[in-house]
MIMARKE-387529 format. One line per field, with one value per residue: residue number from 1; residue in one letter; x, y, z of N, C-alpha, C in turn. Coordinates in steps of 0.1 Angstrom, whole numbers, plus 5000, padded with zeros to 4 digits. Example, Ala and Ser with C-alpha at 12.3 -4.5 7.8 and 13.67 -1.06 7.14 Angstrom:
<recs>
i	c(1_2)
aa	c(A_S)
n_east	c(5132_5128)
n_north	c(4943_4978)
n_up	c(5078_5071)
ca_east	c(5123_5137)
ca_north	c(4955_4989)
ca_up	c(5078_5071)
c_east	c(5132_5129)
c_north	c(4967_5000)
c_up	c(5078_5079)
</recs>
This chain:
<recs>
i	c(1_2_3_4_5_6_7_8_9_10_11_12_13_14_15_16_17_18_19_20_21_22_23_24_25_26_27_28_29_30_31_32_33_34_35_36_37_38_39_40_41_42_43_44_45_46_47_48_49_50_51_52_53_54_55_56_57_58_59_60_61_62_63_64_65_66_67_68_69_70_71_72_73_74_75_76_77_78_79_80_81_82_83_84_85_86_87_88_89_90_91_92_93_94_95_96_97_98_99_100_101_102_103_104_105_106_107_108_109_110_111_112_113_114_115_116_117_118_119_120_121_122_123_124_125_126_127_128_129_130_131_132_133_134_135_136_137_138_139_140_141_142_143_144_145_146_147_148_149_150_151_152_153_154_155_156_157_158_159_160_161_162_163_164_165_166_167_168_169_170_171_172_173_174_175_176_177_178_179_180_181_182_183_184_185_186_187_188_189_190_191_192_193_194_195_196_197_198_199_200_201_202_203_204_205_206_207_208_209_210_211_212_213_214_215_216_217_218_219_220_221_222_223_224_225_226_227_228_229_230_231_232_233_234_235_236_237_238_239_240_241_242_243_244_245_246_247_248_249_250_251_252_253_254_255_256_257_258_259_260_261_262_263_264_265_266_267_268_269_270_271_272_273_274_275_276_277_278_279_280_281_282_283_284_285_286_287_288_289_290_291_292_293)
aa	c(M_N_T_N_S_S_T_E_N_A_S_R_E_N_Q_I_D_L_H_R_L_M_E_I_C_R_D_H_A_K_L_F_I_L_W_T_V_I_M_G_I_V_G_F_V_V_A_E_F_V_I_T_P_Q_Y_T_A_S_T_Q_I_L_V_N_Q_K_H_D_N_A_D_G_Q_A_Y_N_N_Q_Q_A_D_I_Q_V_I_N_T_Y_K_D_I_I_T_N_Q_V_I_L_S_K_A_S_K_Q_L_E_N_P_V_R_V_I_T_P_A_K_K_A_V_Y_E_R_N_A_N_G_R_R_V_L_V_R_S_A_K_P_A_V_V_E_R_T_N_G_K_S_Y_H_V_T_T_A_Q_L_K_K_A_I_S_V_Q_T_Q_Q_N_S_Q_V_F_T_L_N_A_K_T_N_N_A_E_E_S_A_A_I_A_N_T_V_A_S_V_F_K_Q_Q_I_K_H_I_M_S_V_N_N_V_T_I_I_S_R_A_N_T_P_K_A_P_S_F_P_N_K_K_L_F_T_L_A_G_A_V_L_G_L_L_L_S_F_A_Y_V_L_I_K_E_L_T_D_T_T_V_K_S_D_D_F_L_T_N_E_L_G_L_T_N_L_G_A_V_G_H_I_Q_M_R_A_D_Q_D_G_I_G_T_S_R_S_D_D_H_H_R_R_V)
n_east	c(1271_1281_1281_1254_1245_1259_1248_1221_1226_1236_1213_1195_1208_1205_1177_1173_1187_1171_1147_1155_1160_1134_1122_1136_1128_1101_1102_1111_1093_1078_1098_1108_1086_1083_1108_1105_1082_1091_1114_1101_1085_1106_1117_1096_1095_1120_1117_1096_1102_1130_1145_1150_1123_1120_1110_1097_1093_1080_1084_1074_1089_1088_1107_1108_1119_1112_1107_1112_1090_1085_1099_1093_1107_1099_1100_1127_1136_1123_1135_1161_1156_1151_1175_1190_1183_1199_1218_1203_1198_1223_1227_1207_1215_1237_1261_1253_1225_1217_1228_1214_1189_1192_1195_1170_1153_1160_1152_1123_1105_1081_1078_1061_1059_1080_1115_1123_1140_1158_1147_1159_1160_1170_1174_1168_1193_1209_1215_1213_1183_1166_1138_1122_1127_1146_1131_1129_1123_1092_1086_1073_1072_1066_1042_1054_1076_1110_1140_1171_1193_1222_1242_1255_1239_1216_1223_1227_1201_1184_1173_1173_1150_1145_1126_1125_1126_1111_1103_1099_1110_1116_1119_1131_1130_1143_1140_1141_1118_1086_1073_1096_1108_1089_1091_1118_1118_1100_1112_1138_1130_1117_1137_1154_1138_1138_1166_1175_1169_1187_1211_1211_1196_1170_1137_1113_1102_1084_1067_1050_1038_1036_1053_1037_1031_1042_1023_1029_1058_1085_1105_1114_1101_1076_1062_1080_1103_1093_1086_1112_1125_1111_1117_1145_1145_1134_1154_1177_1169_1166_1192_1205_1193_1200_1229_1231_1221_1240_1263_1258_1268_1258_1244_1214_1197_1194_1195_1213_1238_1239_1232_1245_1271_1278_1280_1275_1247_1247_1231_1215_1223_1209_1209_1220_1212_1222_1208_1203_1186_1165_1178_1204_1213_1223_1203_1193_1182_1166_1165_1149_1169_1194_1225_1243_1257)
n_north	c(4624_4638_4663_4668_4669_4692_4711_4710_4719_4745_4756_4754_4772_4796_4798_4802_4826_4843_4841_4852_4878_4886_4886_4907_4929_4928_4934_4960_4975_4998_5017_5018_5028_5053_5066_5066_5083_5107_5113_5115_5138_5156_5156_5168_5193_5203_5204_5223_5246_5251_5246_5265_5272_5262_5273_5262_5271_5266_5266_5258_5252_5252_5243_5246_5243_5258_5240_5231_5209_5197_5177_5154_5150_5153_5137_5132_5159_5165_5147_5158_5183_5174_5162_5185_5197_5194_5213_5236_5236_5242_5267_5283_5285_5301_5328_5350_5349_5349_5372_5392_5386_5390_5418_5425_5415_5432_5456_5456_5459_5465_5460_5482_5493_5482_5491_5509_5508_5532_5542_5542_5554_5553_5579_5593_5602_5584_5588_5583_5587_5598_5583_5574_5582_5568_5552_5550_5523_5520_5517_5505_5505_5475_5462_5444_5432_5442_5424_5419_5400_5382_5370_5346_5338_5333_5312_5292_5290_5281_5253_5228_5206_5178_5157_5124_5120_5144_5177_5196_5213_5218_5246_5252_5271_5277_5292_5309_5324_5326_5342_5354_5331_5325_5348_5347_5323_5330_5353_5345_5326_5343_5360_5341_5333_5356_5359_5335_5333_5350_5338_5311_5311_5301_5298_5296_5297_5289_5297_5276_5273_5293_5302_5299_5315_5295_5279_5262_5251_5234_5222_5219_5185_5179_5156_5136_5142_5139_5112_5101_5110_5095_5068_5069_5073_5049_5031_5040_5036_5008_5001_5011_4995_4970_4971_4976_4952_4933_4941_4936_4917_4903_4876_4862_4841_4806_4788_4798_4793_4765_4756_4772_4777_4753_4745_4731_4733_4738_4749_4776_4806_4828_4864_4879_4904_4925_4940_4963_4959_4973_4967_4966_4942_4923_4912_4890_4892_4878_4884_4884_4879_4859_4842_4824_4791)
n_up	c(2479_2501_2489_2485_2511_2520_2504_2513_2540_2535_2522_2544_2562_2548_2548_2575_2579_2564_2577_2601_2593_2585_2610_2622_2606_2613_2640_2641_2627_2632_2635_2609_2595_2607_2600_2573_2569_2580_2564_2540_2544_2547_2522_2507_2519_2511_2483_2482_2496_2497_2473_2444_2422_2387_2356_2325_2291_2259_2224_2190_2159_2124_2097_2064_2034_2003_1974_1939_1928_1905_1892_1906_1930_1956_1980_1984_1987_2011_2029_2028_2040_2066_2074_2076_2099_2122_2117_2119_2146_2156_2146_2159_2184_2181_2183_2168_2166_2193_2203_2191_2200_2227_2228_2219_2239_2259_2250_2240_2211_2185_2151_2131_2105_2080_2072_2042_2012_1992_1959_1927_1893_1859_1837_1804_1797_1809_1835_1870_1888_1916_1926_1948_1981_2008_2036_2071_2094_2111_2144_2175_2211_2228_2252_2267_2293_2299_2298_2311_2298_2292_2264_2271_2293_2279_2262_2280_2290_2270_2251_2225_2210_2189_2167_2154_2119_2114_2105_2123_2151_2186_2207_2238_2268_2299_2330_2362_2363_2352_2332_2320_2309_2289_2273_2265_2249_2228_2217_2209_2189_2171_2163_2151_2130_2114_2108_2096_2070_2058_2065_2056_2034_2035_2027_2039_2070_2098_2127_2145_2169_2195_2226_2257_2289_2315_2340_2361_2378_2362_2374_2409_2409_2430_2439_2431_2446_2472_2472_2467_2491_2510_2502_2506_2534_2543_2534_2548_2574_2575_2569_2592_2613_2605_2606_2633_2643_2633_2646_2672_2698_2719_2738_2733_2737_2748_2728_2709_2721_2722_2696_2677_2687_2697_2724_2757_2776_2809_2829_2846_2864_2886_2888_2918_2940_2966_2994_3020_3051_3077_3101_3093_3083_3057_3030_3004_2970_2942_2907_2874_2856_2843_2846_2823_2823)
ca_east	c(1264_1286_1277_1240_1244_1264_1237_1210_1230_1236_1199_1190_1213_1199_1164_1174_1191_1160_1138_1159_1158_1120_1120_1142_1119_1088_1104_1114_1084_1075_1110_1108_1075_1086_1118_1099_1073_1099_1122_1092_1082_1118_1118_1086_1099_1131_1112_1086_1107_1145_1150_1143_1116_1124_1098_1101_1084_1084_1078_1077_1093_1088_1116_1105_1124_1104_1115_1105_1087_1080_1105_1089_1117_1094_1104_1141_1137_1118_1146_1172_1153_1152_1189_1197_1178_1210_1225_1195_1200_1236_1225_1198_1223_1249_1262_1246_1211_1215_1231_1202_1177_1195_1192_1155_1147_1163_1144_1113_1098_1073_1079_1048_1062_1095_1122_1122_1152_1156_1145_1165_1158_1179_1167_1172_1207_1217_1218_1204_1174_1159_1124_1116_1137_1146_1123_1132_1113_1084_1085_1067_1076_1055_1038_1061_1087_1123_1148_1186_1199_1234_1242_1259_1228_1206_1228_1225_1187_1176_1177_1165_1147_1140_1120_1130_1118_1102_1109_1096_1118_1110_1128_1127_1137_1141_1146_1133_1107_1077_1072_1109_1110_1081_1097_1131_1115_1094_1121_1148_1123_1114_1150_1158_1130_1143_1180_1179_1167_1200_1222_1211_1187_1158_1127_1100_1103_1071_1065_1037_1033_1043_1054_1028_1036_1039_1016_1035_1073_1089_1115_1115_1089_1074_1059_1092_1111_1087_1088_1126_1128_1105_1125_1157_1143_1133_1167_1186_1164_1169_1207_1208_1189_1208_1242_1230_1220_1252_1274_1254_1274_1252_1237_1200_1190_1202_1197_1225_1249_1239_1231_1255_1285_1281_1283_1266_1241_1247_1221_1215_1225_1202_1217_1217_1215_1222_1202_1204_1173_1165_1188_1217_1216_1221_1195_1195_1170_1169_1156_1146_1181_1202_1239_1244_1269)
ca_north	c(4624_4650_4675_4670_4673_4706_4719_4711_4728_4759_4760_4756_4784_4807_4800_4807_4840_4850_4841_4862_4891_4889_4889_4920_4938_4929_4940_4974_4980_5012_5026_5019_5037_5066_5072_5068_5095_5119_5117_5120_5152_5164_5157_5177_5206_5208_5208_5234_5259_5253_5247_5276_5266_5265_5273_5259_5275_5259_5270_5249_5259_5244_5248_5238_5250_5257_5233_5229_5195_5192_5164_5143_5148_5158_5129_5135_5172_5164_5141_5168_5192_5167_5161_5198_5202_5196_5226_5247_5236_5249_5282_5289_5288_5308_5341_5360_5349_5351_5386_5400_5382_5397_5432_5427_5413_5444_5467_5449_5467_5458_5468_5485_5494_5479_5501_5508_5513_5543_5537_5550_5550_5560_5587_5591_5605_5574_5593_5578_5597_5593_5582_5574_5582_5557_5555_5542_5515_5525_5507_5510_5496_5467_5463_5433_5436_5441_5415_5420_5386_5382_5359_5334_5333_5328_5299_5283_5288_5275_5240_5224_5192_5174_5144_5116_5121_5155_5190_5205_5212_5225_5254_5253_5281_5274_5301_5308_5333_5320_5352_5355_5319_5326_5359_5342_5314_5337_5362_5337_5320_5353_5364_5330_5333_5367_5358_5323_5336_5356_5329_5298_5313_5293_5307_5293_5293_5292_5295_5270_5273_5303_5298_5305_5315_5283_5281_5254_5249_5221_5216_5204_5177_5177_5142_5128_5145_5133_5097_5099_5111_5083_5056_5071_5071_5034_5024_5044_5029_4994_4999_5013_4984_4958_4973_4974_4937_4926_4944_4932_4904_4898_4863_4865_4828_4794_4781_4803_4787_4751_4753_4779_4776_4739_4744_4723_4742_4731_4755_4791_4811_4841_4875_4882_4917_4927_4953_4964_4962_4983_4963_4966_4929_4922_4901_4888_4892_4873_4889_4875_4877_4847_4840_4810_4784)
ca_up	c(2492_2509_2482_2488_2525_2520_2497_2523_2551_2530_2521_2557_2567_2541_2553_2589_2578_2559_2588_2611_2586_2586_2624_2624_2600_2620_2653_2639_2617_2636_2632_2594_2591_2612_2592_2559_2569_2583_2553_2529_2547_2545_2507_2502_2523_2503_2470_2482_2502_2496_2459_2435_2411_2374_2346_2311_2281_2247_2211_2180_2147_2112_2087_2052_2022_1991_1963_1927_1928_1891_1888_1915_1940_1969_1991_1986_1993_2025_2036_2029_2051_2079_2077_2079_2112_2132_2114_2125_2161_2159_2143_2168_2196_2177_2189_2160_2169_2207_2206_2186_2209_2240_2226_2217_2252_2268_2244_2232_2202_2174_2138_2124_2090_2078_2065_2027_2005_1982_1946_1916_1879_1849_1827_1790_1796_1816_1849_1881_1893_1928_1925_1962_1991_2018_2048_2082_2099_2122_2155_2188_2222_2232_2266_2274_2302_2294_2306_2308_2297_2284_2255_2279_2300_2269_2257_2291_2293_2259_2246_2213_2209_2176_2166_2142_2107_2115_2101_2134_2163_2197_2214_2252_2276_2313_2340_2375_2361_2342_2321_2314_2301_2277_2265_2258_2239_2217_2211_2201_2178_2162_2157_2142_2118_2106_2104_2089_2055_2053_2068_2048_2022_2038_2023_2046_2084_2104_2141_2145_2182_2204_2240_2267_2302_2322_2352_2371_2376_2356_2384_2411_2409_2444_2442_2430_2457_2484_2470_2469_2505_2517_2499_2513_2548_2545_2532_2559_2587_2573_2571_2606_2621_2601_2611_2647_2646_2630_2655_2685_2701_2732_2737_2736_2740_2750_2715_2702_2727_2719_2681_2669_2692_2700_2738_2764_2786_2822_2837_2847_2877_2886_2894_2932_2944_2980_2999_3035_3058_3087_3111_3087_3079_3042_3025_2990_2962_2928_2897_2863_2847_2846_2840_2818_2826)
c_east	c(1268_1281_1262_1238_1249_1254_1226_1213_1230_1222_1192_1195_1207_1185_1164_1177_1179_1149_1142_1158_1143_1116_1125_1133_1106_1090_1106_1105_1080_1086_1110_1098_1078_1097_1113_1091_1081_1107_1113_1088_1094_1120_1108_1090_1110_1126_1103_1093_1122_1149_1142_1136_1121_1112_1103_1090_1089_1076_1082_1079_1094_1097_1114_1108_1115_1112_1106_1103_1082_1087_1102_1099_1112_1099_1119_1144_1133_1129_1158_1169_1154_1166_1196_1192_1189_1217_1216_1196_1213_1234_1217_1204_1236_1249_1254_1231_1209_1218_1220_1190_1180_1191_1176_1148_1149_1155_1134_1105_1091_1074_1065_1050_1077_1102_1122_1135_1149_1155_1151_1161_1167_1171_1172_1187_1216_1221_1208_1196_1167_1144_1117_1127_1136_1138_1127_1120_1105_1082_1078_1071_1064_1053_1046_1072_1100_1131_1163_1191_1210_1233_1246_1247_1217_1210_1226_1210_1180_1182_1168_1163_1141_1134_1124_1120_1108_1110_1105_1105_1113_1122_1123_1136_1133_1148_1138_1122_1099_1076_1085_1111_1102_1087_1110_1127_1109_1103_1132_1142_1121_1127_1156_1151_1134_1157_1183_1178_1180_1211_1223_1201_1175_1146_1113_1102_1090_1071_1051_1030_1041_1042_1044_1035_1032_1033_1022_1050_1075_1099_1114_1101_1086_1070_1071_1101_1106_1089_1103_1130_1123_1113_1139_1156_1141_1146_1177_1182_1167_1184_1211_1205_1197_1223_1242_1229_1233_1263_1270_1259_1268_1244_1223_1192_1199_1204_1209_1238_1250_1240_1242_1269_1288_1284_1272_1260_1239_1237_1222_1216_1218_1211_1211_1221_1213_1216_1202_1190_1175_1176_1202_1222_1213_1213_1196_1182_1174_1159_1155_1158_1189_1216_1240_1257_1272)
c_north	c(4636_4663_4678_4675_4688_4715_4721_4720_4742_4764_4763_4769_4796_4809_4806_4822_4848_4851_4852_4876_4895_4893_4904_4931_4939_4936_4955_4980_4995_5022_5028_5029_5051_5073_5075_5081_5107_5123_5121_5134_5161_5167_5168_5191_5212_5212_5220_5247_5261_5255_5257_5269_5271_5263_5271_5263_5270_5265_5261_5257_5249_5251_5239_5247_5248_5251_5232_5214_5189_5179_5153_5140_5153_5150_5132_5149_5172_5158_5150_5178_5186_5166_5174_5204_5203_5209_5237_5247_5243_5264_5289_5292_5295_5322_5352_5361_5353_5366_5395_5398_5389_5412_5434_5424_5425_5456_5461_5460_5459_5467_5470_5486_5492_5490_5498_5515_5524_5536_5547_5545_5558_5567_5585_5594_5594_5578_5587_5589_5591_5594_5582_5573_5571_5561_5545_5534_5522_5515_5513_5500_5488_5468_5452_5439_5434_5433_5417_5406_5386_5370_5346_5329_5327_5314_5289_5280_5280_5261_5236_5209_5189_5160_5137_5118_5133_5168_5200_5203_5221_5233_5256_5264_5279_5285_5300_5318_5328_5330_5354_5343_5320_5337_5355_5333_5321_5346_5355_5331_5331_5358_5353_5330_5345_5365_5346_5325_5342_5347_5317_5299_5303_5302_5304_5288_5298_5288_5289_5270_5282_5298_5306_5306_5303_5286_5273_5252_5235_5214_5225_5198_5173_5163_5133_5130_5139_5118_5094_5100_5099_5071_5057_5069_5056_5027_5028_5037_5014_4992_5001_5001_4972_4959_4971_4959_4930_4929_4941_4918_4898_4885_4865_4853_4817_4787_4785_4796_4772_4748_4759_4777_4762_4736_4736_4732_4734_4737_4770_4795_4825_4851_4878_4896_4918_4940_4952_4967_4972_4980_4963_4952_4928_4910_4901_4887_4887_4879_4879_4872_4866_4847_4826_4804_4774)
c_up	c(2500_2502_2485_2502_2527_2515_2507_2535_2547_2528_2534_2564_2561_2546_2567_2588_2573_2569_2598_2606_2587_2600_2627_2618_2608_2634_2652_2628_2620_2633_2617_2590_2595_2604_2578_2559_2571_2571_2541_2531_2544_2530_2502_2506_2515_2489_2471_2487_2500_2482_2451_2424_2397_2365_2332_2301_2268_2235_2200_2166_2136_2102_2075_2040_2010_1979_1951_1926_1915_1887_1897_1926_1954_1981_1994_1992_2008_2034_2038_2039_2065_2083_2081_2092_2122_2129_2120_2140_2164_2157_2153_2181_2193_2182_2181_2164_2184_2210_2202_2196_2222_2239_2225_2231_2261_2263_2235_2224_2191_2162_2132_2109_2088_2070_2049_2022_1995_1968_1936_1902_1870_1839_1813_1788_1803_1830_1858_1887_1905_1926_1939_1972_2001_2030_2059_2087_2110_2132_2167_2199_2226_2247_2274_2282_2295_2303_2301_2309_2287_2274_2261_2287_2291_2265_2268_2293_2283_2256_2234_2213_2195_2177_2153_2131_2107_2111_2112_2145_2174_2204_2228_2259_2290_2322_2352_2375_2350_2330_2314_2304_2288_2267_2258_2247_2226_2210_2203_2189_2167_2155_2147_2129_2108_2101_2095_2074_2049_2055_2058_2036_2023_2036_2029_2060_2091_2119_2143_2159_2191_2218_2248_2280_2310_2336_2364_2368_2370_2365_2397_2411_2424_2448_2441_2442_2470_2483_2473_2484_2513_2515_2506_2528_2551_2544_2543_2572_2586_2575_2585_2615_2617_2606_2627_2651_2644_2640_2670_2688_2714_2728_2742_2740_2742_2737_2708_2707_2722_2704_2673_2673_2696_2715_2745_2775_2799_2832_2837_2861_2877_2892_2908_2935_2959_2984_3014_3041_3069_3098_3106_3083_3064_3039_3010_2983_2947_2918_2885_2854_2852_2840_2836_2821_2816)
</recs>
């Protein structure tokens, strides 16, 4: 019996607390709306004018080693290529790849004719005879801009993403310049394609999607910052009002004295203010405030 009564009292108190909370929210609705709008505007301003925008450019690379599939081991070979993707991720961020990419970014050139080695043949006497002399590579400077990016900056700017059971991985480059991001992604991918054949004897690397210059920044997200600011404003305003109500010890009604404190209300005495008239005789005036007894 006592347990049921205690449960009912606790439930009643919870209902009263919730009702009071709803009253507080209703009384301060304008304040909540004002803070929400202001903080939402602050979030948008921070995202638009304060934070430096970041641009992300992506290129996709397929690494598929050529295997002899005459024995029907195509599936096993494919799984082996997938498992070695993690190794490719480590190689593409290696110092060897990034140092060459850094030099190429600073001095962008295009190879027109690759270098050719000298060719020798042996004559009837067994002596080596020069048939064709070596020729250097013919290169020309591209119209692309040059960027001074150190290997440390490159390593910080790029990231690699892979998908499960896929031989394709994505190389991302993020900087505060859209054109530079695209140049870094394409240059690192190109250097990786050239060097991986010498590092791991991979005989088929294909860049299936080159990076384009991004038109919009990837960070910050203006909508997300605005929404976060609005939510933060709502929470701060609610916390302010709630703390103010909890620390307010003034008695606002007779019901609090009788119901909460268990006191007996004997009556109310109005506040009397004295003012002097023209003859200097003090007269009294009662206002709407009362002192409870």
